[in-house]
N, C-alpha and C positions, 0 to 999 in steps of 0.2 A: 757528418750533422746526424745522419739517420739513426746508428746506433743511439746515439745519445737522445734524441726524440724517441725513442723506443721506449727506454730506460725510464724518460720521463713520465710517458703517459703510463707505464707499467706501475711507476712507484707512486704516483699521483692521480689516481683516475678520474675521481672528481675534481680535483681540482683546474686539470689541464681540459680547457672547454674545447678548444680545437688548434690543428696547427697549418698554417699556410705557408707551402715553399714557395717562393719566386725565382721560379729557374732563369727567366728573362736577365734578372736584375743581382742573382744570386743571395737572396736575401731568404730568412727563415721567423717567421711572427709566432709566437705561441699567445695564445687568450686563455689567460686564467682566472680562476674565480679572486674577487678582490678578499673576500677574507683569509683566503690563502697562498694569496703572495708573499705573504714572510717565508713559510714553508721552502715555497718552490725558489726562490731566491736565494735562500740558504745553501738548496740543495745547488745551486748551479753555480755559487760561490767555492763551496766547500768539497765537495764531490771531486776526486784526483781525475775523472772522466771528461769533468765538466771544463773546470778551473776561468771561472769567470772573474778573473779579481779585479777588472779594469771597469768601472763604470762610467761610462761616456758620457751619458744626458738622458735627464728626467723631462721630459714633457707632457704637454696635456692637448686632447682637443677638443672641441665643443659641439656636442649634434643635439642643437635644444628639441627635433622633432620626436629624437629616440626616448624612450623608458628611460633608460641607463645615458643621463645624457652626457655624462664626463667619461672619456676614456684616457688612463693615465699612460704615459708609454714610455717604457724602460730599454734603453741603448745598451746592451750589452756589450764585453769584451774579452776575449782568453787571449792576454799576452804569450799564453806558454804554447795554443794549440793554434793560433792566428786566426781565430773566427771570429765570426758576431751573431750575436742573436737579440730580437726585438719582443719583449715582454710586453701585453698589454692588459688592461685590467678596467672593468667599468662600474662605476658608482653612480648614485642616483640625486636628481638633485636636491630630493627632503632629506637625503643622510651623504652630503660630500666627503664621504670619510675613510680613508686607507691608512694600513699601518706602515708607518715609517721603517725604511731601510737603511736609517743610518747607523744600527749597532753592526751592518754588514761592508756597507762603505761609507767611509766618513765623508769620503765626499758629496754623499748622498744629503746633506746639511745645507747648502746654498742651495741645490739645485733645488728640493724638495721647496726651500722658504718661496722660490720665484713663483713655481705652479702654486702653490698658496697665496701668494698675491696677485699674480695676474689670473687665475680661473678661479680661487674660492674653493678649492680643497684642501681638507685637514689632513694632517697625518698624524695619526696615533703614537705618542711615543716621541715625537720629533724631542730634544732636548730646547727649543730655542724659534718655535715658531710662532713668525710674523713677518709683517711687511720687509721686504728687502732694496726695493727698486722705487716703492713709493711711501709716500711717509706714513708713519704710522699712524696718523688721526685721517687720514684718506677714507672718506665715508659715502664715495658715489657707486662703491660698487668693485667690479674686477675687469677691467679693461680688454682682456682676451675672449669674454665671454660675445658669444655672437651677438647678443642683445646690445650690447654696450656700443656708444655711434663711433665712430675714428676720431670724430672731432673731439671730440671728450663730452663732458659737461660743465666746461664754468667752473670747476672747483678753482678753490682757494684756500689755502694752508691761513687759518687764522690761530692768533696769538693775541689772547687776553693777557693786559695789564689790570689791577685791580689794585691801587696805591690804598694802604693800609693808614687811614687817616684819624684813627678813633686810637693808634700809640703813638705816644709823645717820645720823643728819641731821647735814648738813655745816653745820659754822662757818664763818663770813665774816668775814675783817675789815671793819672801819668802809668804806664807801664799796665795797666790790669786788661786780660783777656776778656772779649764779650762773653758771657755766659753759652753762648752756642758752640761758641770755637773751643771750650774746653775740652770738654769730652775729645776732641780730634787731637787736643795736646798734654794728653794725661799722661802722665810717667807712670809705666808697668812694665819697666826689665827687672830684674830681679837685684840688682844692684842698687837699682831708683836713679841709674847717672844717663840713661838714654830715653828720649821721647820717642815715639811710635807716631804716625800719622797715615789715614790712608788716603792716597791723591790719586785723581780723574785729570789726567791732561789730554785736552784736543788736539790731536796733529793734523791741521787742516780744517778746514778744504782750502784754507787762502794760504797754505803753506806753499810755496815755490816749488818745493819736490813733490809736491803729492797733486801735480800740474790741474793745482783750482779747481777741479772735481771731484777729489775724495777726502774723507775724515776717517779719520779713525782715532777710535776714544784706546786712551791706556790706562791701565792698571797699573800702579806702581809700586814696588817698594824700593822706597829712595831711587837709584835712577837702574834698578832692574826691572824689565816687565813680568809683571804677573798673567795679563791677559790684554789681547790687543783685537779688537772690536771693529772689522774696518765697518764702515756705513757708505753705503753706495746709495747710486739712484740720481746725484747729482747732472747725470748728462742723458739723462733716459729720454727719449726722444721717440719710443713705442713702435721702430722701425716693422717690428714682426706684426704688430699689428697692421702698420701702413699697406706693406705688402699684400695683407689679403683684399685691396681695391685696388691694386695695378695688375696690367698685365705683365707676361713674364719677361718680357723686354725689360720692360719700365723699370723692374726691379734694380737691374746693373748699377746702376749708377750712386740707390743708397748702399750697395756694398762698398762702395767705394769710401762714400763716410763709417764704418763700422771702424777700422783699423788706420788709418788718415796717413800713415806711419807708411803703409806697406798695400797701399790701397789694389795694386795689380794682384795680391795673393789672394783678397777676397772677393774678385772679379771670379780668377781662376776657379776657387771655390764655388760657387755659383754657380757658374756657367756645367760647372762640370755634374751636380746635382739635376740641373736641368735635361742637360744628353743625356743622363742615367734614366729619366724618368721617362724621354723620348726613344732612346732606345737608337740612337742614330752615329753613324761613325765620322770622323774626327779624320779629313786629309794630314796626310803624312808631313808635307812642307807645315802646317799649320801649326802640328804636335811639337815641331821643332822648335818654331817659333813661340810657342805656349812655354816652353821648358826654357829656352833660353832668358824670356822676361820676365818669368817667376824666379830665374836663381840670381837675374840681375837687380830684381826686388829683396830678394832676401841679403843681398850684399847691403841694401840700401837699409834693409830694417836692421841690421846687425851694428853696419856704421853707425846708424844712429843712435841705438841701443849702448857703445860703446861709449861715445862721445858724451853722450848725458851723464851716463853713471858714473864718468871719471869725474865729468863737473860736479856732482853732487857729491864725491869723496873730496872733492878737491884739488884735481888737476886739472886746468885747463887748458894747456896745449894741447892734449889729447883730443880736446871738443873740437878744436879748430884745424887739425890732422884730416882729424875723421871726413870733415865735412866738406874739406877738398874733395875727397875723392867722390861724396856722397855725390856733390855738384857736379861732376863730372859724369856721372849714370842718369842724374834727371836730364841734364842737359841731351839724351839720347834719348829719354821718354819725350821731351817736349819735341825732336826731331821726328821722333816715331809715328806721334798720335796728337801732339801738339797741347799735352797739356803735361804738369811737373808734381802734382799732387794727389787730386783727384780725378785718375787716369779715363776712365770707362773706357777700357780698349779692349778685352776681352766679349768676344760675340758667342752666340746660342750657336754651336758649327762651327766655331775658327776665331779668326781675330779680325779686327775693323782695317788694319791697311799692312803692308807685304812690310818686310824688312830689306831695307833696301841694302845694295854694295858699298854703299858709302859708310851705313852703319855698322855692317861686317867690320871694314875698315878701321874706323874708331874705334869699335868693341875690342878688337885684337891688338890695338895699341893701350887700350887701357887695361886689358890682361896682360901685356908684356911687365908694364910696372906697378903692377899691383900685387906680387907676393915680395916687392921689395918695400912699400907701403905697410903692408902689413908687421913685414920688420920690424920696422920704426915704432908702429903703437908699441911691440912689444917690448922693445929697446926703454922704451919711455915707464913701461909700469909693472911688468912680466914680474922684475925683481925688486921693484922699488917698495922700501919698508913699510911707507904709509900705507900704499896700495895692498902690501901682503896684511900687514893688520887689520884692515879692516875687510878683511874678504875670506882670509885663511881663519877656518872653524869657524863661521858663522854664516847664521841660516843655516844650518847643518839639515838635509833631512833623507832619511835610508829610503834606501832602492823601495821596501815593501811598504813604507808611509806614501810615499810616492806615487806608487800605484792606488793603494787604496784611495787618498785624497782622487784619484781621478787626472793626474799629472801628465802635461805630454810636455812634446819638443824638446830646447836645453834644458830645461827642469826637472823633465824626469832622463835624460838622457844625463845629466851632472850626475845623477846619482847613480850611473852604472846599468841603466836598462838602456838596450840598444834597439828602442823600439823608435821607428821611423814610418810613417804612411808611405813616403816616396818608395821603402824596399819592402815592407809588408804588402801591399796593396798600389804596386806600380800601376802610375798612371804616365801621360804624355809618351815623353820616349828614357822617363828616368832605366828602365830597363835594357836600352840599349847601349847605355854610356857607363864608364869602370868609375864607378867612387865608393867613398867607404862611410861608413855611421860615426863618428867620435864619443865615446863616451867618456864619464869621471870618473872619480873611484870615491871620495868623500863624500859628494852629495854637499859641499859647500858654495857659498858664493864665487869661491874661486875656479872652481871646478868648473860653474856655471860660463866662467869668465872665458876659461878656457875651450870648452867646447863651443860658443859661439867663434871663436878664433880660428879655429880648425873648420868650422863649416863654409866660413869666408873663405878659405883655398879650396874647400871642395865644391863648393859653387862655382868659384872662377874655372877648377877642371871640368866640371860639367858643361858650362859654357866653350869651352875650346873644343871637346870634343864636339858638341851640338855645331858648331859653326864650321868645322872640317866636315861636315857628313849631312849637312843642310842639303836636301833634294830639291829639285825644282817643282811645280805643280800647285794647285790651286790653295788658298789659303780659309776656303769657308767651305763646309759640308752640301752636296748637293741632296739637298731633301726641302722641296719646293713649298712642301703645306707645313713646313714651318719657317723657311728661311727665306726672307727678302731677296730680291734679285738683284744684280751685281747695277750700282748707280749710273752707269754709263748705260746700259740698258731701261732703265729708267726712264730715261729724259729722250728717248728714239724709239722707244716700241711699246705701242696701246695696249697688248697684253701685261706686258712687264710691268707699267704704270698701273692696271688694275691688282694686278696682285699683290705689288705694293703699297696700293691704298687699305686693300682687305688686310694683310697682313699688321698696317699700322696702327689699324681703328678700329678691329674687332679683335686683332689677334689670334692666336691660336690656341688648338686646345688640346691638349697634351689626354691620353686615356688615363680613365679612372683608376689612378693605384698609387702606392705612397712607395718612398726611397729616402734612405739616408747616405748622403756621399760626403766623405772624409778626405780631406788633402791637409799637408802640411805646410802650413805657414811658417812666416818664421819666428812665430809665440808658442807655434804647438799646433793642435790636432783643431783645425777649424771644419765643420762640417755641418751640412744643411739636410735638413728634413722634412721633406714635401710631402703634402696632402693633396691630392689633384682628386676634385670630383667631376674631372671631365669638363670643367666650363675652362674660359681662358683666362682665371685668374686664381692661383693656388688660394683651395681650401682654406690649408695651415704652412704657412713657414716656420721654422723652429730653427734659431740659428745657433749651433755648439761652438761658443765662445771661448777660447782658452784662457783668456784673459780672468775671465768671469771665473771659471773653473779655478785655476791657479788664487785666486782670491780667497779661496774657500779655507787653504794650505796656511793661510795668511797667519795665525792666531796661533797653531801648532809650529810652525817656524819661529817667531818671534818670541816665544817666552824665553824667559833666562837673559836674554841680551839687554843692551844698553839701547838708551833713545837713540843716541844716535847713531844707532845699527839699524834701527826702522827703516831710513830713508834706502841705506842698502839694501835691505829684506827687498821692500819695492821695487826697485831698482834694478834686481836680481831675474824678479818674473820679465821684465820688458812688459809691462802695462799697458796700455791704452784704456782708457776709458770709454772713449766712444766707443769701443770693442764688448768693453765690460758693460756698459752698460745698456744697450743697443737704444 
């Protein structure tokens, strides 16, 4: 990175205000003048020696005591050179405006709208700058500002209905069209034989395949989609705002509720971010257990996706078969930590409970039978003409567009890009086992299905190797300033009891720093950006949710397809709206 930083400072001496290199966390931050952010961003995207083609996230931090109150943070990633950089720019409260980067990265459209919605920062040149998670008529301010109370301000949406009593009802002759509708039904084709009409269709939030919490406004030409506009926020719970009032350990159960289908993956991503902030090392056995459980969760997530996607398209048998194997894994989760859905199992520094010999035997027995089960799913749908007709050449997205929209996970790999956080930035014990990253060729719904099927096989392969290599040892790190003592000592030893009491009542205090940590969840890159001010609570916590980022590409992937394809396109992302709306 050093040659690139020197080039950046030489090329933009007035734009680059300072450069911070955090060697402990291997992160580079560049502070840029707000009025030059577009020049620097375009250089980092276009220059061959930079090639920051993937916009991971855009977020903001509020410093109400500073003259330049708001900090806009851009997380950039070069898939070519496997490196990350963080850009920052400051704007004032009086004029909270900065140039939009949507002309460089298409994925910035949704990300900038979220910053505008939550913090009130405007992006000049944005094609559609309006609220995205809150109602458009929300008038109580911007929730992520520090002066906005966490409990809200009691706002309720108002719907005014004013009957027009002064106008008498219009009496129509038989077959006559009302005046306001005549324009919509006008005959304007060259032959005068066809009629055209503009049609807006609301799909959701009541539609079962949009999970009851997503509305998509479709503009149609017949049954062809001209434009698909997602309306998000029906499940918005303000998790990031809530986290500012919680100790670091108290945040873990809230991560369960993001992607509630794959709660373990959320736990893992969050505790890794905190551990990176603290700089603590994890015991080897704990790392193996974490990797095993994460891959079990990946299989659970992909089974859930396959069953529900097939059900949406019309195949019911697949749903029952995938849930059969899912139940077997959930039974093991219940044995491991006492829960099946919101698991709260990972801990900062390790895991909550050990992997017992009985669980090892049960998991090995599952792995022996699982490959044949995957073949069963394939035998039902892989060459089924209805499945092929609904997935082949549907919702095609090229590799370049998938990167430009910030896609990750199976959506990106389905377009032929072999990007996987577990390979590029290995964590756990992924670098100690042998496995492959499956990629598609056409970037269509079928390829994304194939990638997930292969990933289940690779996950089984990873788990088996981890079980064979599983070492003995502790399951929690030895870092008393951050981690409470074992329960058995708390009940017998006064010093341990005092230690436990302090950790759980006052929390621990990380150093004053900030960090971004990415993990490979079943849906894509799940990242946590934490800003610590040295207190026991995060000053700012931003969740980079793959479901939210992928919804930014929805319109692009839906145009030109049929109304019936919308459900398939929505399903191909494997979206959970709890993670999308947060």
